[in-house]
PyMOL Python script that loads the backbone (N, CA, C, O; Angstrom):
from pymol import cmd

cmd.read_pdbstr("""\
ATOM      1  N   MET A   1       5.360  -9.076  14.694  1.00  0.00           N
ATOM      2  CA  MET A   1       5.387  -7.694  14.235  1.00  0.00           C
ATOM      3  C   MET A   1       6.755  -7.405  13.610  1.00  0.00           C
ATOM      4  O   MET A   1       7.789  -7.802  14.147  1.00  0.00           O
ATOM      5  N   ILE A   2       6.746  -6.730  12.503  1.00  0.00           N
ATOM      6  CA  ILE A   2       7.978  -6.388  11.790  1.00  0.00           C
ATOM      7  C   ILE A   2       8.562  -5.118  12.398  1.00  0.00           C
ATOM      8  O   ILE A   2       7.893  -4.087  12.461  1.00  0.00           O
ATOM      9  N   GLU A   3       9.790  -5.198  12.835  1.00  0.00           N
ATOM     10  CA  GLU A   3      10.434  -4.049  13.473  1.00  0.00           C
ATOM     11  C   GLU A   3      11.639  -3.531  12.694  1.00  0.00           C
ATOM     12  O   GLU A   3      12.197  -2.489  13.037  1.00  0.00           O
ATOM     13  N   SER A   4      12.042  -4.248  11.651  1.00  0.00           N
ATOM     14  CA  SER A   4      13.264  -3.861  10.961  1.00  0.00           C
ATOM     15  C   SER A   4      13.200  -4.227   9.482  1.00  0.00           C
ATOM     16  O   SER A   4      12.551  -5.197   9.093  1.00  0.00           O
ATOM     17  N   LYS A   5      13.884  -3.435   8.675  1.00  0.00           N
ATOM     18  CA  LYS A   5      13.958  -3.713   7.238  1.00  0.00           C
ATOM     19  C   LYS A   5      14.800  -4.946   6.951  1.00  0.00           C
ATOM     20  O   LYS A   5      14.755  -5.491   5.848  1.00  0.00           O
ATOM     21  N   ASP A   6      15.568  -5.385   7.940  1.00  0.00           N
ATOM     22  CA  ASP A   6      16.419  -6.557   7.761  1.00  0.00           C
ATOM     23  C   ASP A   6      15.705  -7.866   8.061  1.00  0.00           C
ATOM     24  O   ASP A   6      16.248  -8.940   7.803  1.00  0.00           O
ATOM     25  N   SER A   7      14.496  -7.789   8.603  1.00  0.00           N
ATOM     26  CA  SER A   7      13.781  -9.007   8.978  1.00  0.00           C
ATOM     27  C   SER A   7      13.318  -9.766   7.735  1.00  0.00           C
ATOM     28  O   SER A   7      13.093  -9.185   6.672  1.00  0.00           O
ATOM     29  N   LEU A   8      13.186 -11.052   7.901  1.00  0.00           N
ATOM     30  CA  LEU A   8      12.704 -11.903   6.815  1.00  0.00           C
ATOM     31  C   LEU A   8      11.278 -11.508   6.414  1.00  0.00           C
ATOM     32  O   LEU A   8      10.940 -11.512   5.230  1.00  0.00           O
ATOM     33  N   ALA A   9      10.452 -11.171   7.396  1.00  0.00           N
ATOM     34  CA  ALA A   9       9.070 -10.775   7.102  1.00  0.00           C
ATOM     35  C   ALA A   9       9.026  -9.502   6.248  1.00  0.00           C
ATOM     36  O   ALA A   9       8.197  -9.390   5.345  1.00  0.00           O
ATOM     37  N   PHE A  10       9.914  -8.550   6.532  1.00  0.00           N
ATOM     38  CA  PHE A  10       9.956  -7.322   5.738  1.00  0.00           C
ATOM     39  C   PHE A  10      10.405  -7.637   4.317  1.00  0.00           C
ATOM     40  O   PHE A  10       9.868  -7.084   3.357  1.00  0.00           O
ATOM     41  N   LYS A  11      11.373  -8.509   4.182  1.00  0.00           N
ATOM     42  CA  LYS A  11      11.851  -8.884   2.850  1.00  0.00           C
ATOM     43  C   LYS A  11      10.754  -9.587   2.046  1.00  0.00           C
ATOM     44  O   LYS A  11      10.682  -9.435   0.826  1.00  0.00           O
ATOM     45  N   ARG A  12       9.903 -10.357   2.729  1.00  0.00           N
ATOM     46  CA  ARG A  12       8.759 -10.979   2.051  1.00  0.00           C
ATOM     47  C   ARG A  12       7.792  -9.913   1.550  1.00  0.00           C
ATOM     48  O   ARG A  12       7.265 -10.014   0.442  1.00  0.00           O
ATOM     49  N   LEU A  13       7.563  -8.894   2.371  1.00  0.00           N
ATOM     50  CA  LEU A  13       6.690  -7.798   1.949  1.00  0.00           C
ATOM     51  C   LEU A  13       7.270  -7.076   0.736  1.00  0.00           C
ATOM     52  O   LEU A  13       6.534  -6.702  -0.177  1.00  0.00           O
ATOM     53  N   GLN A  14       8.581  -6.879   0.726  1.00  0.00           N
ATOM     54  CA  GLN A  14       9.217  -6.248  -0.435  1.00  0.00           C
ATOM     55  C   GLN A  14       8.912  -7.053  -1.694  1.00  0.00           C
ATOM     56  O   GLN A  14       8.609  -6.485  -2.744  1.00  0.00           O
ATOM     57  N   TRP A  15       8.993  -8.351  -1.586  1.00  0.00           N
ATOM     58  CA  TRP A  15       8.709  -9.214  -2.730  1.00  0.00           C
ATOM     59  C   TRP A  15       7.252  -9.072  -3.158  1.00  0.00           C
ATOM     60  O   TRP A  15       6.967  -9.012  -4.354  1.00  0.00           O
ATOM     61  N   GLN A  16       6.322  -9.017  -2.199  1.00  0.00           N
ATOM     62  CA  GLN A  16       4.901  -8.890  -2.507  1.00  0.00           C
ATOM     63  C   GLN A  16       4.576  -7.531  -3.136  1.00  0.00           C
ATOM     64  O   GLN A  16       3.601  -7.409  -3.877  1.00  0.00           O
ATOM     65  N   CYS A  17       5.386  -6.517  -2.845  1.00  0.00           N
ATOM     66  CA  CYS A  17       5.146  -5.187  -3.416  1.00  0.00           C
ATOM     67  C   CYS A  17       5.597  -5.090  -4.857  1.00  0.00           C
ATOM     68  O   CYS A  17       5.230  -4.141  -5.551  1.00  0.00           O
ATOM     69  N   ARG A  18       6.378  -6.040  -5.322  1.00  0.00           N
ATOM     70  CA  ARG A  18       6.799  -6.082  -6.727  1.00  0.00           C
ATOM     71  C   ARG A  18       5.690  -6.744  -7.514  1.00  0.00           C
ATOM     72  O   ARG A  18       5.620  -7.969  -7.619  1.00  0.00           O
ATOM     73  N   ARG A  19       4.835  -5.920  -8.060  1.00  0.00           N
ATOM     74  CA  ARG A  19       3.605  -6.416  -8.661  1.00  0.00           C
ATOM     75  C   ARG A  19       3.739  -6.755 -10.139  1.00  0.00           C
ATOM     76  O   ARG A  19       2.909  -7.489 -10.677  1.00  0.00           O
ATOM     77  N   GLY A  20       4.746  -6.246 -10.794  1.00  0.00           N
ATOM     78  CA  GLY A  20       4.872  -6.478 -12.226  1.00  0.00           C
ATOM     79  C   GLY A  20       4.173  -5.413 -13.049  1.00  0.00           C
ATOM     80  O   GLY A  20       4.241  -5.429 -14.278  1.00  0.00           O
ATOM     81  N   MET A  21       3.508  -4.497 -12.386  1.00  0.00           N
ATOM     82  CA  MET A  21       2.879  -3.357 -13.046  1.00  0.00           C
ATOM     83  C   MET A  21       3.614  -2.124 -12.517  1.00  0.00           C
ATOM     84  O   MET A  21       3.510  -1.796 -11.335  1.00  0.00           O
ATOM     85  N   LEU A  22       4.343  -1.455 -13.381  1.00  0.00           N
ATOM     86  CA  LEU A  22       5.226  -0.373 -12.961  1.00  0.00           C
ATOM     87  C   LEU A  22       4.521   0.666 -12.099  1.00  0.00           C
ATOM     88  O   LEU A  22       5.072   1.121 -11.097  1.00  0.00           O
ATOM     89  N   GLU A  23       3.313   1.041 -12.482  1.00  0.00           N
ATOM     90  CA  GLU A  23       2.588   2.073 -11.725  1.00  0.00           C
ATOM     91  C   GLU A  23       2.379   1.648 -10.273  1.00  0.00           C
ATOM     92  O   GLU A  23       2.496   2.464  -9.358  1.00  0.00           O
ATOM     93  N   LEU A  24       2.070   0.375 -10.067  1.00  0.00           N
ATOM     94  CA  LEU A  24       1.867  -0.119  -8.707  1.00  0.00           C
ATOM     95  C   LEU A  24       3.191  -0.255  -7.968  1.00  0.00           C
ATOM     96  O   LEU A  24       3.282   0.069  -6.784  1.00  0.00           O
ATOM     97  N   ASP A  25       4.209  -0.731  -8.663  1.00  0.00           N
ATOM     98  CA  ASP A  25       5.538  -0.846  -8.043  1.00  0.00           C
ATOM     99  C   ASP A  25       6.023   0.507  -7.535  1.00  0.00           C
ATOM    100  O   ASP A  25       6.602   0.600  -6.453  1.00  0.00           O
ATOM    101  N   LEU A  26       5.783   1.555  -8.325  1.00  0.00           N
ATOM    102  CA  LEU A  26       6.263   2.894  -7.957  1.00  0.00           C
ATOM    103  C   LEU A  26       5.520   3.484  -6.765  1.00  0.00           C
ATOM    104  O   LEU A  26       5.999   4.432  -6.143  1.00  0.00           O
ATOM    105  N   LEU A  27       4.372   2.939  -6.447  1.00  0.00           N
ATOM    106  CA  LEU A  27       3.620   3.375  -5.262  1.00  0.00           C
ATOM    107  C   LEU A  27       3.917   2.491  -4.057  1.00  0.00           C
ATOM    108  O   LEU A  27       4.219   2.986  -2.971  1.00  0.00           O
ATOM    109  N   LEU A  28       3.830   1.190  -4.257  1.00  0.00           N
ATOM    110  CA  LEU A  28       3.907   0.265  -3.134  1.00  0.00           C
ATOM    111  C   LEU A  28       5.314   0.117  -2.559  1.00  0.00           C
ATOM    112  O   LEU A  28       5.484   0.132  -1.340  1.00  0.00           O
ATOM    113  N   GLU A  29       6.319  -0.024  -3.414  1.00  0.00           N
ATOM    114  CA  GLU A  29       7.680  -0.254  -2.919  1.00  0.00           C
ATOM    115  C   GLU A  29       8.205   0.922  -2.088  1.00  0.00           C
ATOM    116  O   GLU A  29       8.717   0.697  -0.991  1.00  0.00           O
ATOM    117  N   PRO A  30       8.096   2.171  -2.570  1.00  0.00           N
ATOM    118  CA  PRO A  30       8.573   3.288  -1.737  1.00  0.00           C
ATOM    119  C   PRO A  30       7.760   3.446  -0.446  1.00  0.00           C
ATOM    120  O   PRO A  30       8.310   3.803   0.595  1.00  0.00           O
ATOM    121  N   PHE A  31       6.448   3.180  -0.518  1.00  0.00           N
ATOM    122  CA  PHE A  31       5.621   3.280   0.688  1.00  0.00           C
ATOM    123  C   PHE A  31       6.101   2.274   1.725  1.00  0.00           C
ATOM    124  O   PHE A  31       6.246   2.607   2.902  1.00  0.00           O
ATOM    125  N   LEU A  32       6.342   1.061   1.293  1.00  0.00           N
ATOM    126  CA  LEU A  32       6.848   0.044   2.213  1.00  0.00           C
ATOM    127  C   LEU A  32       8.181   0.489   2.802  1.00  0.00           C
ATOM    128  O   LEU A  32       8.387   0.421   4.014  1.00  0.00           O
ATOM    129  N   ASP A  33       9.064   0.935   1.957  1.00  0.00           N
ATOM    130  CA  ASP A  33      10.420   1.286   2.392  1.00  0.00           C
ATOM    131  C   ASP A  33      10.458   2.509   3.306  1.00  0.00           C
ATOM    132  O   ASP A  33      11.251   2.562   4.246  1.00  0.00           O
ATOM    133  N   GLU A  34       9.603   3.488   3.029  1.00  0.00           N
ATOM    134  CA  GLU A  34       9.698   4.771   3.737  1.00  0.00           C
ATOM    135  C   GLU A  34       8.656   4.970   4.833  1.00  0.00           C
ATOM    136  O   GLU A  34       8.874   5.768   5.745  1.00  0.00           O
ATOM    137  N   VAL A  35       7.526   4.260   4.765  1.00  0.00           N
ATOM    138  CA  VAL A  35       6.415   4.558   5.675  1.00  0.00           C
ATOM    139  C   VAL A  35       5.991   3.363   6.520  1.00  0.00           C
ATOM    140  O   VAL A  35       5.624   3.538   7.682  1.00  0.00           O
ATOM    141  N   PHE A  36       6.031   2.171   5.975  1.00  0.00           N
ATOM    142  CA  PHE A  36       5.426   1.011   6.614  1.00  0.00           C
ATOM    143  C   PHE A  36       5.822   0.849   8.080  1.00  0.00           C
ATOM    144  O   PHE A  36       4.956   0.631   8.927  1.00  0.00           O
ATOM    145  N   LEU A  37       7.091   0.950   8.388  1.00  0.00           N
ATOM    146  CA  LEU A  37       7.536   0.713   9.770  1.00  0.00           C
ATOM    147  C   LEU A  37       6.992   1.738  10.751  1.00  0.00           C
ATOM    148  O   LEU A  37       6.981   1.489  11.957  1.00  0.00           O
ATOM    149  N   SER A  38       6.542   2.887  10.261  1.00  0.00           N
ATOM    150  CA  SER A  38       5.982   3.908  11.154  1.00  0.00           C
ATOM    151  C   SER A  38       4.462   3.765  11.339  1.00  0.00           C
ATOM    152  O   SER A  38       3.867   4.490  12.137  1.00  0.00           O
ATOM    153  N   LEU A  39       3.833   2.836  10.607  1.00  0.00           N
ATOM    154  CA  LEU A  39       2.387   2.638  10.714  1.00  0.00           C
ATOM    155  C   LEU A  39       2.026   1.946  12.021  1.00  0.00           C
ATOM    156  O   LEU A  39       2.812   1.170  12.565  1.00  0.00           O
ATOM    157  N   ASP A  40       0.826   2.238  12.516  1.00  0.00           N
ATOM    158  CA  ASP A  40       0.341   1.477  13.663  1.00  0.00           C
ATOM    159  C   ASP A  40      -0.099   0.094  13.171  1.00  0.00           C
ATOM    160  O   ASP A  40      -0.195  -0.139  11.966  1.00  0.00           O
ATOM    161  N   GLU A  41      -0.358  -0.797  14.088  1.00  0.00           N
ATOM    162  CA  GLU A  41      -0.661  -2.188  13.726  1.00  0.00           C
ATOM    163  C   GLU A  41      -1.909  -2.294  12.845  1.00  0.00           C
ATOM    164  O   GLU A  41      -1.941  -3.116  11.929  1.00  0.00           O
ATOM    165  N   ALA A  42      -2.922  -1.489  13.103  1.00  0.00           N
ATOM    166  CA  ALA A  42      -4.151  -1.544  12.291  1.00  0.00           C
ATOM    167  C   ALA A  42      -3.859  -1.187  10.835  1.00  0.00           C
ATOM    168  O   ALA A  42      -4.359  -1.848   9.924  1.00  0.00           O
ATOM    169  N   ASP A  43      -3.054  -0.147  10.608  1.00  0.00           N
ATOM    170  CA  ASP A  43      -2.720   0.231   9.232  1.00  0.00           C
ATOM    171  C   ASP A  43      -1.801  -0.792   8.587  1.00  0.00           C
ATOM    172  O   ASP A  43      -1.868  -1.002   7.376  1.00  0.00           O
ATOM    173  N   ARG A  44      -0.949  -1.427   9.369  1.00  0.00           N
ATOM    174  CA  ARG A  44      -0.126  -2.507   8.806  1.00  0.00           C
ATOM    175  C   ARG A  44      -1.017  -3.649   8.328  1.00  0.00           C
ATOM    176  O   ARG A  44      -0.793  -4.213   7.258  1.00  0.00           O
ATOM    177  N   GLN A  45      -2.016  -3.981   9.118  1.00  0.00           N
ATOM    178  CA  GLN A  45      -2.943  -5.047   8.723  1.00  0.00           C
ATOM    179  C   GLN A  45      -3.688  -4.665   7.449  1.00  0.00           C
ATOM    180  O   GLN A  45      -3.932  -5.513   6.591  1.00  0.00           O
ATOM    181  N   ARG A  46      -4.046  -3.403   7.326  1.00  0.00           N
ATOM    182  CA  ARG A  46      -4.704  -2.929   6.103  1.00  0.00           C
ATOM    183  C   ARG A  46      -3.773  -3.084   4.900  1.00  0.00           C
ATOM    184  O   ARG A  46      -4.214  -3.467   3.817  1.00  0.00           O
ATOM    185  N   PHE A  47      -2.497  -2.788   5.090  1.00  0.00           N
ATOM    186  CA  PHE A  47      -1.515  -2.925   4.009  1.00  0.00           C
ATOM    187  C   PHE A  47      -1.388  -4.394   3.597  1.00  0.00           C
ATOM    188  O   PHE A  47      -1.342  -4.705   2.407  1.00  0.00           O
ATOM    189  N   TYR A  48      -1.333  -5.286   4.574  1.00  0.00           N
ATOM    190  CA  TYR A  48      -1.282  -6.724   4.258  1.00  0.00           C
ATOM    191  C   TYR A  48      -2.498  -7.131   3.427  1.00  0.00           C
ATOM    192  O   TYR A  48      -2.367  -7.857   2.441  1.00  0.00           O
ATOM    193  N   ARG A  49      -3.675  -6.661   3.827  1.00  0.00           N
ATOM    194  CA  ARG A  49      -4.906  -6.975   3.080  1.00  0.00           C
ATOM    195  C   ARG A  49      -4.839  -6.432   1.662  1.00  0.00           C
ATOM    196  O   ARG A  49      -5.254  -7.102   0.715  1.00  0.00           O
ATOM    197  N   LEU A  50      -4.322  -5.228   1.515  1.00  0.00           N
ATOM    198  CA  LEU A  50      -4.198  -4.623   0.187  1.00  0.00           C
ATOM    199  C   LEU A  50      -3.333  -5.492  -0.712  1.00  0.00           C
ATOM    200  O   LEU A  50      -3.656  -5.692  -1.883  1.00  0.00           O
ATOM    201  N   LEU A  51      -2.241  -6.005  -0.174  1.00  0.00           N
ATOM    202  CA  LEU A  51      -1.339  -6.826  -0.974  1.00  0.00           C
ATOM    203  C   LEU A  51      -1.963  -8.148  -1.409  1.00  0.00           C
ATOM    204  O   LEU A  51      -1.473  -8.789  -2.339  1.00  0.00           O
ATOM    205  N   GLU A  52      -3.036  -8.558  -0.748  1.00  0.00           N
ATOM    206  CA  GLU A  52      -3.744  -9.776  -1.142  1.00  0.00           C
ATOM    207  C   GLU A  52      -4.662  -9.543  -2.341  1.00  0.00           C
ATOM    208  O   GLU A  52      -5.101 -10.501  -2.978  1.00  0.00           O
ATOM    209  N   CYS A  53      -4.953  -8.288  -2.650  1.00  0.00           N
ATOM    210  CA  CYS A  53      -5.836  -7.953  -3.770  1.00  0.00           C
ATOM    211  C   CYS A  53      -5.109  -8.116  -5.104  1.00  0.00           C
ATOM    212  O   CYS A  53      -3.884  -8.029  -5.185  1.00  0.00           O
ATOM    213  N   GLU A  54      -5.895  -8.352  -6.129  1.00  0.00           N
ATOM    214  CA  GLU A  54      -5.349  -8.481  -7.485  1.00  0.00           C
ATOM    215  C   GLU A  54      -4.996  -7.108  -8.055  1.00  0.00           C
ATOM    216  O   GLU A  54      -5.623  -6.102  -7.723  1.00  0.00           O
ATOM    217  N   ASP A  55      -3.983  -7.088  -8.918  1.00  0.00           N
ATOM    218  CA  ASP A  55      -3.550  -5.832  -9.545  1.00  0.00           C
ATOM    219  C   ASP A  55      -4.699  -5.126 -10.262  1.00  0.00           C
ATOM    220  O   ASP A  55      -4.838  -3.907 -10.162  1.00  0.00           O
ATOM    221  N   GLN A  56      -5.524  -5.891 -10.987  1.00  0.00           N
ATOM    222  CA  GLN A  56      -6.622  -5.308 -11.745  1.00  0.00           C
ATOM    223  C   GLN A  56      -7.640  -4.631 -10.820  1.00  0.00           C
ATOM    224  O   GLN A  56      -8.339  -3.702 -11.226  1.00  0.00           O
ATOM    225  N   GLU A  57      -7.711  -5.103  -9.591  1.00  0.00           N
ATOM    226  CA  GLU A  57      -8.631  -4.519  -8.626  1.00  0.00           C
ATOM    227  C   GLU A  57      -8.063  -3.228  -8.033  1.00  0.00           C
ATOM    228  O   GLU A  57      -8.787  -2.244  -7.884  1.00  0.00           O
ATOM    229  N   ILE A  58      -6.769  -3.228  -7.693  1.00  0.00           N
ATOM    230  CA  ILE A  58      -6.202  -2.066  -7.000  1.00  0.00           C
ATOM    231  C   ILE A  58      -5.736  -0.957  -7.940  1.00  0.00           C
ATOM    232  O   ILE A  58      -5.650   0.203  -7.536  1.00  0.00           O
ATOM    233  N   PHE A  59      -5.440  -1.301  -9.170  1.00  0.00           N
ATOM    234  CA  PHE A  59      -4.962  -0.285 -10.111  1.00  0.00           C
ATOM    235  C   PHE A  59      -5.916   0.906 -10.222  1.00  0.00           C
ATOM    236  O   PHE A  59      -5.459   2.045 -10.122  1.00  0.00           O
ATOM    237  N   PRO A  60      -7.233   0.693 -10.425  1.00  0.00           N
ATOM    238  CA  PRO A  60      -8.139   1.849 -10.522  1.00  0.00           C
ATOM    239  C   PRO A  60      -8.191   2.671  -9.231  1.00  0.00           C
ATOM    240  O   PRO A  60      -8.437   3.877  -9.276  1.00  0.00           O
ATOM    241  N   TRP A  61      -7.966   2.041  -8.102  1.00  0.00           N
ATOM    242  CA  TRP A  61      -7.955   2.776  -6.832  1.00  0.00           C
ATOM    243  C   TRP A  61      -6.800   3.765  -6.804  1.00  0.00           C
ATOM    244  O   TRP A  61      -6.966   4.917  -6.404  1.00  0.00           O
ATOM    245  N   PHE A  62      -5.636   3.307  -7.230  1.00  0.00           N
ATOM    246  CA  PHE A  62      -4.459   4.164  -7.197  1.00  0.00           C
ATOM    247  C   PHE A  62      -4.453   5.204  -8.314  1.00  0.00           C
ATOM    248  O   PHE A  62      -3.815   6.250  -8.194  1.00  0.00           O
ATOM    249  N   MET A  63      -5.161   4.912  -9.392  1.00  0.00           N
ATOM    250  CA  MET A  63      -5.279   5.888 -10.469  1.00  0.00           C
ATOM    251  C   MET A  63      -6.436   6.854 -10.208  1.00  0.00           C
ATOM    252  O   MET A  63      -6.740   7.716 -11.033  1.00  0.00           O
ATOM    253  N   GLN A  64      -7.072   6.695  -9.053  1.00  0.00           N
ATOM    254  CA  GLN A  64      -8.152   7.553  -8.580  1.00  0.00           C
ATOM    255  C   GLN A  64      -9.371   7.518  -9.507  1.00  0.00           C
ATOM    256  O   GLN A  64     -10.086   8.509  -9.653  1.00  0.00           O
ATOM    257  N   LYS A  65      -9.590   6.359 -10.125  1.00  0.00           N
ATOM    258  CA  LYS A  65     -10.782   6.141 -10.944  1.00  0.00           C
ATOM    259  C   LYS A  65     -11.912   5.562 -10.097  1.00  0.00           C
ATOM    260  O   LYS A  65     -13.090   5.733 -10.412  1.00  0.00           O
ATOM    261  N   GLU A  66     -11.535   4.871  -9.014  1.00  0.00           N
ATOM    262  CA  GLU A  66     -12.492   4.258  -8.106  1.00  0.00           C
ATOM    263  C   GLU A  66     -11.960   4.388  -6.683  1.00  0.00           C
ATOM    264  O   GLU A  66     -10.774   4.633  -6.461  1.00  0.00           O
ATOM    265  N   VAL A  67     -12.873   4.215  -5.723  1.00  0.00           N
ATOM    266  CA  VAL A  67     -12.505   4.171  -4.310  1.00  0.00           C
ATOM    267  C   VAL A  67     -12.964   2.814  -3.787  1.00  0.00           C
ATOM    268  O   VAL A  67     -14.091   2.403  -4.061  1.00  0.00           O
ATOM    269  N   PRO A  68     -12.120   2.115  -3.044  1.00  0.00           N
ATOM    270  CA  PRO A  68     -12.545   0.814  -2.521  1.00  0.00           C
ATOM    271  C   PRO A  68     -13.810   0.943  -1.673  1.00  0.00           C
ATOM    272  O   PRO A  68     -13.964   1.903  -0.919  1.00  0.00           O
ATOM    273  N   GLU A  69     -14.709  -0.025  -1.801  1.00  0.00           N
ATOM    274  CA  GLU A  69     -15.916  -0.037  -0.982  1.00  0.00           C
ATOM    275  C   GLU A  69     -15.576  -0.335   0.470  1.00  0.00           C
ATOM    276  O   GLU A  69     -16.217   0.194   1.378  1.00  0.00           O
ATOM    277  N   ASP A  70     -14.587  -1.165   0.693  1.00  0.00           N
ATOM    278  CA  ASP A  70     -14.154  -1.527   2.040  1.00  0.00           C
ATOM    279  C   ASP A  70     -13.424  -0.339   2.679  1.00  0.00           C
ATOM    280  O   ASP A  70     -12.440   0.158   2.131  1.00  0.00           O
ATOM    281  N   ALA A  71     -13.904   0.104   3.822  1.00  0.00           N
ATOM    282  CA  ALA A  71     -13.340   1.293   4.474  1.00  0.00           C
ATOM    283  C   ALA A  71     -11.879   1.107   4.847  1.00  0.00           C
ATOM    284  O   ALA A  71     -11.101   2.057   4.762  1.00  0.00           O
ATOM    285  N   ASP A  72     -11.487  -0.094   5.259  1.00  0.00           N
ATOM    286  CA  ASP A  72     -10.090  -0.336   5.620  1.00  0.00           C
ATOM    287  C   ASP A  72      -9.177  -0.227   4.403  1.00  0.00           C
ATOM    288  O   ASP A  72      -8.101   0.367   4.474  1.00  0.00           O
ATOM    289  N   LEU A  73      -9.612  -0.804   3.292  1.00  0.00           N
ATOM    290  CA  LEU A  73      -8.805  -0.696   2.072  1.00  0.00           C
ATOM    291  C   LEU A  73      -8.782   0.747   1.577  1.00  0.00           C
ATOM    292  O   LEU A  73      -7.752   1.224   1.101  1.00  0.00           O
ATOM    293  N   ALA A  74      -9.910   1.442   1.688  1.00  0.00           N
ATOM    294  CA  ALA A  74      -9.947   2.853   1.282  1.00  0.00           C
ATOM    295  C   ALA A  74      -8.960   3.672   2.102  1.00  0.00           C
ATOM    296  O   ALA A  74      -8.311   4.574   1.573  1.00  0.00           O
ATOM    297  N   ARG A  75      -8.843   3.364   3.388  1.00  0.00           N
ATOM    298  CA  ARG A  75      -7.912   4.108   4.244  1.00  0.00           C
ATOM    299  C   ARG A  75      -6.460   3.891   3.803  1.00  0.00           C
ATOM    300  O   ARG A  75      -5.709   4.857   3.671  1.00  0.00           O
ATOM    301  N   ILE A  76      -6.063   2.653   3.576  1.00  0.00           N
ATOM    302  CA  ILE A  76      -4.657   2.414   3.229  1.00  0.00           C
ATOM    303  C   ILE A  76      -4.346   2.954   1.835  1.00  0.00           C
ATOM    304  O   ILE A  76      -3.248   3.460   1.601  1.00  0.00           O
ATOM    305  N   VAL A  77      -5.288   2.854   0.916  1.00  0.00           N
ATOM    306  CA  VAL A  77      -5.087   3.438  -0.419  1.00  0.00           C
ATOM    307  C   VAL A  77      -4.909   4.949  -0.279  1.00  0.00           C
ATOM    308  O   VAL A  77      -4.031   5.537  -0.911  1.00  0.00           O
ATOM    309  N   SER A  78      -5.733   5.562   0.536  1.00  0.00           N
ATOM    310  CA  SER A  78      -5.633   7.003   0.762  1.00  0.00           C
ATOM    311  C   SER A  78      -4.275   7.383   1.354  1.00  0.00           C
ATOM    312  O   SER A  78      -3.668   8.371   0.941  1.00  0.00           O
ATOM    313  N   LEU A  79      -3.806   6.603   2.313  1.00  0.00           N
ATOM    314  CA  LEU A  79      -2.489   6.886   2.908  1.00  0.00           C
ATOM    315  C   LEU A  79      -1.388   6.829   1.850  1.00  0.00           C
ATOM    316  O   LEU A  79      -0.496   7.677   1.819  1.00  0.00           O
ATOM    317  N   ILE A  80      -1.464   5.826   0.994  1.00  0.00           N
ATOM    318  CA  ILE A  80      -0.428   5.661  -0.036  1.00  0.00           C
ATOM    319  C   ILE A  80      -0.508   6.776  -1.075  1.00  0.00           C
ATOM    320  O   ILE A  80       0.512   7.365  -1.433  1.00  0.00           O
ATOM    321  N   VAL A  81      -1.711   7.068  -1.560  1.00  0.00           N
ATOM    322  CA  VAL A  81      -1.876   8.112  -2.576  1.00  0.00           C
ATOM    323  C   VAL A  81      -1.514   9.484  -2.007  1.00  0.00           C
ATOM    324  O   VAL A  81      -0.864  10.285  -2.680  1.00  0.00           O
ATOM    325  N   ASN A  82      -1.931   9.752  -0.779  1.00  0.00           N
ATOM    326  CA  ASN A  82      -1.627  11.049  -0.172  1.00  0.00           C
ATOM    327  C   ASN A  82      -0.132  11.253   0.036  1.00  0.00           C
ATOM    328  O   ASN A  82       0.344  12.389   0.069  1.00  0.00           O
ATOM    329  N   ARG A  83       0.599  10.174   0.175  1.00  0.00           N
ATOM    330  CA  ARG A  83       2.056  10.284   0.289  1.00  0.00           C
ATOM    331  C   ARG A  83       2.652  10.821  -1.012  1.00  0.00           C
ATOM    332  O   ARG A  83       3.655  11.535  -0.999  1.00  0.00           O
ATOM    333  N   VAL A  84       2.023  10.470  -2.135  1.00  0.00           N
ATOM    334  CA  VAL A  84       2.521  10.881  -3.449  1.00  0.00           C
ATOM    335  C   VAL A  84       1.891  12.186  -3.913  1.00  0.00           C
ATOM    336  O   VAL A  84       2.575  13.065  -4.438  1.00  0.00           O
ATOM    337  N   GLN A  85       0.573  12.307  -3.716  1.00  0.00           N
ATOM    338  CA  GLN A  85      -0.184  13.460  -4.194  1.00  0.00           C
ATOM    339  C   GLN A  85      -1.086  13.962  -3.074  1.00  0.00           C
ATOM    340  O   GLN A  85      -2.296  13.753  -3.146  1.00  0.00           O
ATOM    341  N   PRO A  86      -0.563  14.607  -2.053  1.00  0.00           N
ATOM    342  CA  PRO A  86      -1.355  14.929  -0.873  1.00  0.00           C
ATOM    343  C   PRO A  86      -2.581  15.787  -1.134  1.00  0.00           C
ATOM    344  O   PRO A  86      -3.544  15.703  -0.372  1.00  0.00           O
ATOM    345  N   GLU A  87      -2.590  16.590  -2.153  1.00  0.00           N
ATOM    346  CA  GLU A  87      -3.720  17.488  -2.368  1.00  0.00           C
ATOM    347  C   GLU A  87      -4.816  16.922  -3.249  1.00  0.00           C
ATOM    348  O   GLU A  87      -5.861  17.554  -3.399  1.00  0.00           O
ATOM    349  N   ASN A  88      -4.613  15.748  -3.837  1.00  0.00           N
ATOM    350  CA  ASN A  88      -5.527  15.283  -4.875  1.00  0.00           C
ATOM    351  C   ASN A  88      -6.447  14.128  -4.510  1.00  0.00           C
ATOM    352  O   ASN A  88      -7.235  13.710  -5.359  1.00  0.00           O
ATOM    353  N   TYR A  89      -6.394  13.594  -3.308  1.00  0.00           N
ATOM    354  CA  TYR A  89      -7.160  12.381  -3.037  1.00  0.00           C
ATOM    355  C   TYR A  89      -7.828  12.471  -1.681  1.00  0.00           C
ATOM    356  O   TYR A  89      -7.225  12.905  -0.699  1.00  0.00           O
ATOM    357  N   SER A  90      -9.071  12.057  -1.643  1.00  0.00           N
ATOM    358  CA  SER A  90      -9.743  11.887  -0.361  1.00  0.00           C
ATOM    359  C   SER A  90     -10.696  10.714  -0.460  1.00  0.00           C
ATOM    360  O   SER A  90     -11.462  10.598  -1.417  1.00  0.00           O
ATOM    361  N   ALA A  91     -10.642   9.862   0.519  1.00  0.00           N
ATOM    362  CA  ALA A  91     -11.495   8.659   0.517  1.00  0.00           C
ATOM    363  C   ALA A  91     -12.645   8.861   1.478  1.00  0.00           C
ATOM    364  O   ALA A  91     -13.484   7.974   1.633  1.00  0.00           O
TER     365      ALA A  91
END
""", "prot")
cmd.dss("prot")
cmd.show_as("cartoon", "prot")
cmd.util.cbc("prot")
cmd.orient("prot")
């Protein structure tokens, strides 16, 4: 379990959040930095799963064009989007 921003595991997550697509970077990197450590283990696992998805798959989710069919992915996407736009998204 990651308990600190100084851990090697956290630094690996930072690297995984750098997607190469600015829109995704602007959502994922601040969420990791500001929220991730406060998540319960289930939501952390959802975040790990999200990072395994391809950019082309997750981009429409964050642009609110689609909602993930998988309830766990829908939950973590909702948490991230609500952090940025709390009034505009519901999964």
